[in-house]
C-alpha positions in Angstrom: 1.4 7.2 34.9 -0.1 8.9 31.9 -2.2 6.8 29.5 -0.5 5.8 26.2 -0.8 8.2 23.3 -3.3 6.7 20.8 -5.0 8.2 17.8 -8.7 8.9 18.0 -11.1 6.5 16.3 -10.7 6.8 12.5 -13.5 7.8 10.2 -14.1 5.4 7.3 -12.6 7.9 4.8 -9.5 8.3 7.0 -9.0 4.6 7.4 -9.3 4.1 3.6 -6.8 6.9 2.9 -4.3 5.4 5.4 -4.7 1.9 3.9 -4.2 3.4 0.4 -1.1 5.2 1.7 0.5 1.8 2.5 1.0 1.5 -1.3 2.6 5.0 -1.7 5.9 5.3 -3.4 7.0 7.6 -0.5 8.6 5.7 2.3 7.6 8.5 4.7 3.9 8.1 3.8 4.0 4.3 4.1 5.7 4.3 7.5 3.4 7.1 8.9 0.3 5.1 7.6 1.6 1.9 9.2 2.1 3.7 12.5 -1.3 5.4 12.5 -3.2 2.2 11.6 -1.4 0.3 14.4 -2.2 3.0 16.9 -5.9 3.1 15.8 -5.9 -0.7 16.4 -5.0 0.0 20.0 -1.3 -0.7 20.1 0.7 1.5 22.4 3.7 3.5 21.2 6.1 1.0 22.8 4.4 -1.9 20.9 4.5 0.0 17.6 8.1 1.0 18.2 9.1 -2.6 18.5 7.3 -3.6 15.3 8.4 -0.7 13.2 11.9 -0.1 14.6 11.1 3.5 15.5 11.7 5.2 18.9 8.5 5.4 20.9 8.9 9.2 20.9 8.7 9.2 17.1 5.5 7.2 17.3 4.0 9.7 19.7 5.1 12.6 17.3 3.2 10.8 14.5 0.1 10.4 16.7 0.1 14.0 17.8 0.6 15.2 14.2 -2.4 13.2 13.1 -4.5 14.8 15.9 -3.4 18.3 14.8 -3.4 18.0 11.1 -5.5 14.9 10.2 -4.5 13.3 6.9 -2.3 16.4 6.3 0.3 14.8 8.5 1.1 12.4 5.6 2.9 15.2 3.8 6.6 15.4 4.7 7.5 18.8 6.1 10.7 20.7 5.8 13.3 19.5 8.3 14.9 22.9 8.8 14.4 24.2 12.3 11.9 27.0 12.6 14.3 29.0 14.7 17.1 29.1 12.1 17.9 32.6 10.9 18.6 33.4 7.3 22.1 34.6 6.3 22.1 38.1 5.0 23.9 38.8 1.7 26.8 41.3 1.9 25.8 44.9 1.3 26.1 46.4 -2.2 29.3 48.2 -2.9 31.4 46.2 -0.5 34.1 44.0 -1.8 34.3 40.6 -0.1 37.6 38.8 -0.6 
């Protein structure tokens, strides 16, 4: 069995930024900060999931995002899949009806 996914120990500046994020007007930032602070306190993804009402996989995604991006993970990203292809406009001179 793999050990639970926990965030690394927080630096003082990171902890302060996450605590300030709890007062953000953005629900995404508030929930992500709650999750990361609980993980830093030693709660497992399953325990956090029960407290926040998330799936444990969502908690693990938040923890991994913090490991990759640091506090940058508090910025909400585009939800469009990266593999989606753009639709091409019709060629000039063709009538589309």
